[in-house]
N, C-alpha and C positions, 0 to 999 in steps of 0.2 A: 615846658608845657605851653601849648598855644592857648591863649586866653580868649574866651568868647564874651562879647559885651552882654548879649542877652540870649538865653535859650528859652524854648517854650516846652511846657509840660501840658499835654493834651489828654484830658480825662475822657476815655472812650470805653469804659467798662460797664456802662449802664444797660439794663435790660430794656427799658422803655416799655413798661407793661401796658401803658395806655394805648400803644399801638396794636394791642391785641395779637392776633395770629401772625402779623407781619414780623414780630420779633420772637416767635416761637423757636426759631432755629438760628437767629443771628442777633448780635448786638444792635441797638438802635442806630449807631453811627454807620453801620454797613448797609442800611435800608436804601434802596434805590430812590433817586429823586431827579426830576426834570428829564427823564428819558435815559440819558447815558451816564448820569453821575450817581454817586452815593453821598449821603449826608456828610461824611467825614472829609470829602473833597473840598468843602468850603473853608473850614479852618486851616487845613493843610495848604491850600492855594493862597489863603491870606498870609500865612507865614512866609512862603517863598516870595510873594509880591511885596512883602514888607521888609524883605532882607534878612528874615530869621531863618538861618540855615541849619539849625540844630534843634530837633523835635523829638521828645520822648513821648510815645503814645502808650498810655496806660490802659491795658485791656484786662478783662476778667470774664464777663458773661459771654458764652458762646463765641469765642474769638476767631474761629477758623475762617469765616468769610472775610472778616476784617483783615486778618493777618495776610491772607492770600491777596487781597486787594492792594494793600500797602506795599507788599514785597519788600524791595530794598529802596523804594522811594523814587525810582526813575522817572515816572511821569511828572513829579513835582520838582525835578532836579535836586532831590534830597539824597542822592546816592554819593555821599562824600566819604573821603578817606578819614577825616576828622570831623565829627558832627554828623550831619544828615539826619535820617529818621531811624529811630530805634524803638522796637516794640518791647514794652515792659510789663510782662504778666506778673502775677504773684509767684513767688518761688519758695522752695523749701530751704529752711535754715537749720543750723545745728540744733537750735532749741525748738524746732518744730515749724510747721507751715501756718501762715496767717493770711487769710483772705484780706483784701482791701475792705475796711469797714467804714470808711467815710472818704469824702473828697480829699481832705488834708492828710488823713492816714495813708492814702495811696501815694501822695507826694513824699511823705515822711519815710515810707519804706524804700524810697528811691533816692535818698540823700547821697548815696555813693556815686550814683550815675551823675548827679548834678555837680558834685565835688570835682569830678575829673575835668570839668570845663572851667571851674573857678569863675563863674560868670559875675558880672556886676549886677545884673538884673535877671529875674525869672518871671516869664509870662505864663500865667495859668489860664488854660482854655478848656471849654466844654466841647465835646465832639458831636453835639446833637442840635446845632442851630444852623439856620440858613442866613447868611449875611456876607457882606464884603466890608472889611475893616482894615485900615492902615495902622498896624500896631506900631509903626515907627513914629507916627504922629502922637500916639498915646504915650510912647516913651519920651518923646520931646517935652510933652506936658509934665510927666513925672519928674524929669530933671529940672525943668524950669521952676517947678513948685518946691523942689527939694524934698519931695515926698519919700516916705519909706514904703508906703503902699498906696497904689492908685487903683480905684474900682471904676470900671466902665459902667455908666449908668445911661438909661434912656427914659425920657419923659413919657409917662403913660396917662391916659385919662384918669382924673382923680377918683372916678367911681370904680376903677379897675385896680387902684393902687393897693387894696387890701390883699390882693393875690400875690404880691411880690415882696421881696426884701427891699425896704425903702430907706434911702439915705437922706438925711437932713444936712444941708451944707450952707455955709455962709456965702457972702458975696464973692469971696475969693475961691469958692468951690472947695474950701476945706470942710471935711466931714465933721460935724459937731455931735452928731447922734445917728443911730440907725434903729430901725424896727423891723422884725420879721413878721410879715403878713399882718400888719396892725389893723384893728377894727376901725380906728378913726385916724387915718394917715395925716401926717403933718406935712407931707411933701409928695410929689409925684415922680421923683427920681427913683426909678427901679433899677436894682443891680442886675446886670447882664451875666454875672458869673464869670467875668473876664477881669483878671487882676494883673498888675505888675508890682512885684516886690523887689526891694533892694535885697540882695542875696543874703547878707549877714543877718538882716531883720527877719527874714523868712525862716532861715535855719534855727535861729534862736527861739522863735515862736513855735516851730514844730517840735523841737527837742524838749522845750519847757512843758509843752501840753501833750506830749506823746502818750501819756497814760490815760488821757481822756477817752472813754468809750465812744466809738464812732466819730473820731476826730474830724471836724468839719470846719471849712473856712468861715462860714457865716456864724456858726454857733460858738467857735472857740478861738480861731486864729485872729480874725478881725477884731473881736472884743478884746483880746489880749493886747493888740497893738493900740487900740483906742484907749484902754485903761492905763497904758504906759505913757499916754499923751504924746505919741510919736506922730509925725505929720501924716495924715491920712486924707486923701483927696479923691474928689469925684470927677471923672472925665466924661463929659456929656457927648454922646454919640447920636448924630441926627439922621443916619442912614437907615436903610432897610434891614430889619432884623426880625426873624420869625422863629418862634419855638414851635417846631412841628411834633409836639409831644403827644397829640391825640390824632385819631384817624380823621376826624373832621378837619382840624388845622393842617394836617398833612395833605389832605385832599384839596383844601382851599388854596394852600401855597402852591401846589402844582398847577391848579387852574388859573392862578394869577400870572403864571409864566406865559400864557397864550393870549393875554389881553393884547389889543392893537398896539398900544404903547405900554409894555409891561413895566411895572414899578421896579422890578427886579430883573435886570437884563443879563442873561447868561453869556452874552457874546461880545462884550466890550473888549476891544483889543488891549486897552491900557490896563485892564485888571482881569486877566484870563482866569478861568476856572479850569483846572487840570484834573485829569482822571486816568485811571488805568482802563483803557477801552477794551471792551469784550468783543468788538467787531470792527474790522477795517473795510468791510464790503459796503457798497452803496445801497441805498433803499431801491426797491423795485415797485413800481406802481402799475397794475394791470390796466388793460383798455377800459374796463368799466369802473375803475376806482374813482372815488371822490374824496378830497381831503380839504377841510376847511378849518382854520384857526387851530391848528394842532402842531405838536412836536413829534416827529417820527425819527426814531433811533436808527442808526446804521444797521444795514443787513436786514431790515424789516421788509416783508412783502405784503402789499396792500392790494386786494382784489375787490374789496367792498368799499363802504363809506365810512369815514372817520371825521367826526365833528367835535370841536372843543374838547380834545383829549391829548393826553401825553403818553406816548408809546416808547417803550425801551428798545433795545437792540435785538435783532433776530426775532421779532414778533411777526406772526402770520395772521392776517385778517382775511377770512374766506370770502369767496364770491357771493354777493347778495347780502352780506352782513352789514349792519349799521352799528357803530360804536359811538356813543355820544357822552360827553361830560365824564369821561372815565380815565383811569390810570391802568395802563396794561404794562406790566414789567417784563424784563428780559426773558426771552425764549418762550413766552406764552403763545398759545395757538388758539384762535377762535375759528370754529368751523364755518360752514356755509349757511346763509340765510338765517343768521342769528341777529338779535337785537339786544344790545347791552346799553343800559343807561345808568349813569352814576355808580359805576363799578370800580373797585380796586382789586385787580387780578394780579396776584403775586407771581414771582419768577417760576417759570416752567409749568404753569397751569395749562390744562388742555380743556377746552369746551367743545362739545360735539356739535353736530348740525342741527339747525332749526330750534335752538334754544332761545328763550326770552328771559333776560335777567333785569329785574328792577321794575316789575309791573305792579299795579294796584295801589291800595292805600297803605300808609305806614301802620306798623304796630311795634310795641316795645320789644326789643330782643330778649329772648328768654335766657341767654347765657350771661350777658352783661349789657344792660340797656344804656349804661353811661358811656360804653366804648362803641358799640355797633348801633349807630344812631343817624339821624339826619338823612334818612332814606338811602344810605349806602348799602351796597352788596359787596361783601369782602370774601375773596377766595384765597386760601392759604397757598404756600409754596407747593408746587408739583401736584396740586389738587386736580382731579379729573371729574368732569360732568358729562354724562352720557348724552346721546341725541334726544331731541324732542322734550326737553325739560323746561318748565315755567317756574321762575323764582320771583318772590315778592321783594319787599324793601326791608332794610334793617336786618339782613340775613347774613349769617356766617356759614361758609362751607369749607371743610378741610378734610383731605384724605382722598382715597381712590373710590369715589362714589359710583354706584351702579343704578340701573333703572329701578330695581326693587327697593331702593332707599327713598324713592320719591312716590308717595301714595298718589295714584292717579296722574303721575307724571309732573307733580307740583311740589313746591316747598313754599309754604305760606309766609307772608310777612312776619318778621319777628322770630322766626324759627332758626335753629342752628343744627347743622349736620356735620358732626365730627367723627370720622372714622379712624381706625388704626393708621398711624403714620401722619395724622393731621392734628397732632397734640397741641394743646394751648400752652 
């Protein structure tokens, strides 16, 4: 048996319900980001850039788009004869089928996968964050400290610490205590949900706690290791890390990419982000097109004006149209003489001619005011909007809509229009 020093287990089964309609038909890690990428590209690229060539991707919710994107791992150089990338969905057993019921339960159900590599260390990752991180540096820290478990942490403002799992560490970074979303936090070191375990310790913790309902790292595995007084350390990460778990944070993270000097650079040669490209054709810019501070994906055709926006691959912006502060995903088509402001348009959506989206004053969204907010207009995957429609702010549109669905050709701020095929 060829032994692997460290393998990665990438948790990618989450629904990401706070992304609303964007995850109605796909898992959160499969959602487009930054034009040509998907969210899962970032941890996968981190793995190969860090020398981790064996990755198990644990899927569950709506996995088709994710499975298709990952394939056999060629874009990330993870198509290996021994190791590489393996998709690990829940499966039927002799005693019945069990869904993954918690983060650690998902890992527990794949002990046999990990056993075959007999690793020294196991890296646990989440598939729904945007960041660049050298896991090899974290492993060096783990070895240096003689840790059995190392948790990646990030300093957050003390006033925000109550939203996170907080680690309390001594001067040597050994974790002495931890609190889950404390009302009065004693530290500002927030867990990033990234762990390195020594293999035997992880295996023992998972097997011992396997009967716990919803077996979870933060609730069960980490407390077990802490209670046994095994060396538990905090690895402080100082780079860019973004949880794009809400529509607003997702929109903001995309908009940060187009800053003059972006805090998160997608194009650094020494730490490349790899993806399974959907197009290899160049962009086309018409004679009357105008593009300013934007990302334009391959194969897109721009005949109008695009300002401070992120466009995916094979997008069409019609002549005379203006797109501003928006995210337009793969294959979407915007007609002629439209105005779109602060919109998120999902893959394959089609907007007719002379439409205006994002007009007027804000009003709370009637479907979910906590998700569809901050003035955004959100169109679901393969949604159609007919010609000559005016749409307000904090609006959700999903499905094949027609002119008769819009009273007087308008959809007021705060409204939702969800037709068959545009399910939440």
